[in-house]
N, C-alpha and C positions, 0 to 999 in steps of 0.2 A: 504494500500500500504506500502511495506517495505521501510526503509530508503534508501536502495540502489536504488530501483526503482525510488523513489522520486528525489534523487539527480541526478541520471543518466538522468532523464527526464528534469531536469532544465539545465543541461550541454548541452544536445542535442538541446534543444530549443534555447539556447544562440548561438550555432553554426548556426542553421538554420536562426536565426535573424541577423546574420552577426556581432554579438558583437565582436568576435575575431576568429582567425583561429583555436585556440585550448586552452584547459584548463586542469588542473589537480587539484583535490581537495582531501584532506585527513582530517579526523576528528577522535578524540579520546575522551573517557571519562576516569575516574580514573583507569579503569581496562584494557582497550584494545583499539585498533584501531577499530572504528565503521564504517568507510567508507574509501575507497581508489579507486578512479576511475577517468577517464578522457574522453574527447571527442575532436574530431578534430585532427589536426596534429601539431607537434612541429616545423617542418622545411619544411612543404609543402608535405612531403610524410610519415614521421614516425609518429606513434601515440604517444601521451603523455603517459609517464609512471611515476611511483613514483620515478624512478632514472634518469629521464630526467634532464639535467643540465641547469639551467637558471641563468640569472643575477639577483642577489638578490637586488641590488641597496640599498635603504635605510633600507631594512630589515637587512642589515649589522649592523646597529646602535645598535639594542638590544643585539646582540652577543658581540660587543665591550663593551657595557655598563656592561655586566656581568663580563667581564675580568677586567674592572676597579674596580668594586665592590669587586672582589676577592682581589685586592690590598688594598682596604679600610679595608676589614676584617682582613688582615694581618698587618695593621698599617703602610703600606708603604706610604700612602697618606691619607689625611683627606678630607672629602667632602667639608668642609668650609674653608680649609686652602688656602690662595692665591697660585695659581699655577705658579707664575712667577719664582720661583726657578727652577722648572722643565722646564717651557716654557718661557724663558725671552722675547721671541717675543711678548707675550701677554701684557707685560708692556708698549710696544710702540704703541699699537693699538690706532687708532683714531676713533672717532664717526662721522659719516656723518649725520649732522643734516638737510641737504637739500641743495638747490642751491639758490644763489642770481644771477638770470639770468644765466650767463655762468660760474659762480664761485662756486665751492662746498664749503659749510660751514663745516669745519673740526675742531675738537678739540680733545685733548688727553682725553682718558677715565679717569674718576676720581676714579672709583671703581675697586678694584682688581677682576679679574675673578677667580672663584672657580670651582672645579670639579662638584659640585652640579648644578651650573649655566649651565655648558656645557652639562650635561646630561639631564637637564630639559628645554632646549631651552629658557633660561632666561639670557644668557650671552651677548646678543646683536648681535650675529652672524646672518647672513641672507643668503638667496639664491637669485640670481638675477632674477629668474622667479617669485619671490614673492615681489620684491621691485624695482619699477621703478627707484628710485634714485641710488640704488646700481648697477642696470643694466647699467645705463648711466655712472656711474663712472668707472666701469670695462671696458666698451667699449672705453671711452675716454682715459683711461690710459693703454689700451692694456693689461689688466690683463687676463691671460688664463681662459678658462671656467673650471668649476669643473670637467668635464669629461676628461680633458687633464691630470689630476693628476700631475700637476706641483706645487711645493711649493708656487710659487708666487700667485696662485689662492686663497690661504688662508692667507698667510703672508701679501700680499699687499692689500687685500680687507679690507675696514673699517668696523667697527661695524655699525649697523643701529639704535641702541639706547644705552643709558647708561647701562652697566651691572647691572643686578638685578632689573631694573625698568620696565621691560616689558616682554612680552611673544610673541615669533615669531619663527616659525619653521626655523631652520638654520643649518649651517654646523659645529656646535660645536663638534660633534663627530670626525671630522678630527683632531682637537686638542687633543682629548682624545686618539686617536690612537697614535699620536706622543708622548704623555706623557707616555703611557704604554711602548713604545719602549725605551724611555730614562730612565725610572724608573727601567726597568728590564735588560737593557743592551743587548737586543736582538731584532731582527726584529719582527714586529707585527705578521707576518705569523707564525713564529716558536712558538711564545708565545700562540697564539690562538690554534694552533694545539695541543700543549702539555697540555693546561689548560682547553680547552673547547671541541675541536673536537674529540680528541682521547678518553677522558673519556666517551663521549656520543656515540661513534661509528659513528660520522658524517664523513664518509670516502670520500664523494664527495664534501665537502665544502672547498673552498680555494680561495686565491687571484690568479686567473688564472684558466684555464679549465683543469680538470684532465683527461677528456676523450672527445675529440672533436666529436667523433661519436655520442655522446648522447646530444650534445648541441642544445638547442632550438634557433631558429632564432627570431629576433625582427621584428615586423611588425608595420607599421604606419597606423593609420586610417585617410584616406583622403576623400575629397568629391567624389573621383573616386573609393573609396573602399579601401581594405587592400592592402598595398604595402610593399614588403620586404625591410627591412632597413639594409644596410651593417654596422652593429654596433658591436664594440667590444672595451673593455677598452684597453689602451696601454699595450703592453706586458712588457715593461721596464719602469714603472712609476718612477717619482722622489720620491714619497712616497706611502706607502700602505694606501689606503683610508679607514679609520675607519668609514666613513660616508656612503660609498656606493660601496666598491671595491670587495665584495665577490661574487662568484658564488656558487650555491648549488642546492639541489634537494628538492622536497616536502617531501620525506622520512626523509632526514636529518633534515629539519627545524621542522618537527613535533616532532622529538626526543628532540630538544632544547626546544620546547614549553612544552612537557610533563615534562621535568625537572623543568621548572618554576612552573608549576601547582602542582608539587609534593613537593614543599617546598625546592627546590634546589638540589634534589637528583634524579638519574635515574639509574636503574639497579645496584644499590649498590654503584654508584659513586656519592659522594657529591661534588657539585661545589660551593655552597654558603650555609652559615649558614642560617637557616630558619628565624632568627630574622633580618638578614641583608636584605634578600629578601623581607620580609614583609614590612620593612621600605622603601625599594626602590619602592615598588608597591603603596605607598601612593601618594597623590597629592603633587607636589613640584612646582607648578606654579599657576598663576591665571587661571580662566576659560576663554576659548577662543571659537571662532566660525569659520565661514567660512573664509578661506584664499583665497583672490582674486589673481588669476594668471595674470601676465602682459606679459606672453609669452605663447600663446595658443598652440604653436607647442610642448612645453614641458609638459604643464599641463593644465587641466581644473581647474576652481575654486575647491578648496579642501574642502569638507564637507562630511566626511565619515559616520557621524551619524546625518543626518539632523534633526534639532529640539531638539537635545540632548546636554546638557551641558557636556563639556569635558575639561580636563586639562592634563598636562604632569606629569607622574611619572618619575622615573629615568630610566625606561626601555621602555617607549613608551607612547602612548596616553592612558588615562583611562577615562571611562564615569562616570559622577557624578550623574547620575540618570538612572533608568532602561530604556532599549530601547524597541521599538516595537517588537524586536526579543526575548525579555525577557532576554537580557544580564544583569547580575547582576551588581550593582554598583562596580566599582573598577576593572573590567576586563581590562587587558592590551591588546592593539591592535595597529597595525600600518601596514605599507605597503612599497612597493618598486616602483620606478619610472616606471617600465615596467608592472604595474598593477598586482603585487603580493600582497596578503593581508593575515593577520593572526589575530587570537584572542586567548587568553588563560585566563580562569577564575582564579582568585587569589587562589581559593580552589581546582583547578584542575578538577572541575566537567566536563568541556568540553574544548577542544582546537581544532582549525582548521586552515587550510591554503587553499588558492585558488591561484594557479599559472597561470599566462599568461605571454606572452612576447609581450606587445602591448604599443605603445605610441600614443597620449599623456597620461600622468598619470591622475588618478582620473576619468577614463572613467565611465560615469553614468551607462551604461549597465553592466559593470563588478561589480561596487559597488552594484547594484541591485541584481545581481546574488549571490554575496557574502552574502548579507543580507538574501536572500531566503535559501541558503544552511545552514547558521547558524540557521535560524528559524526551518528548518527541523531537524537539529541535536538536538535542544533543545525541540522539540515537545514531 
């Protein structure tokens, strides 16, 4: 059976099984795109296509990380230099150690936050759907949710551990986006367009929707089945979210992955020096495992590679041992909150994306489909 027939069959079965209303998958090797195809619908009527626009959510993070590493390469900022000169707000952050009955235990962070910490999820930043104490604090203090894109959502939220002493998936890339804007003197959208999107030909990736007629709708999986969710990020946010604010297409995102796999260059455009990229792809955190969700409406427990040791690079999650799908050690991968997923091998041997627009995140059926697609590509 050909690769196309295999993946087409996997996608069709997932639709028949009610995993989601629609998907689009793309994969490439060093030389060419080896698969591009979808199943189901993107908005109830239109088929998924490689130029269907979807909310990238946390797949934004890897793109913003590349923009930050470009500034590191130019000597504008160091990975291990305290970032308080650029982001003085970080100097005033407090650590939430827990609660004494009704009283939060807060103290000032003792360790300066660095860019490396923010990129590798070791800065102490968190997400409320992964921390009961943080969720309680934000609710009691009426701090906006991360999806409201108000500065108070990051500035007024405490850290969940002392910077540099732990590993927890968090919103540190929001701070990175703010730092890029301040260091360059221009808004994050303009900077990403000129330094990442235009060189790669990512014509449909932006903060905002470039063509509403191609927009996929988000659906929620409920006990009663799939339900359309009227979701869209604020049109006029207080800040551009470096952690989850981009919309884009499968075609655009695969171009970004092909650049990473090719050592920082794509179609003659070099975005990063190969040595900078290689260093960024190494492990920069402790090994971690399943992340327990405290908000089932937002996410299932997160374990994208069950039974496999993983850590954080500066570009996303990396596996520290070979996976059942034969993913080599050091492959960078991550995902977005509406169940989009990607992988890219450090040597560019393979790369792939699976797009859906479905919540809660970390849907077991979508993760299983993604694993099966990857295994087919590597076979």
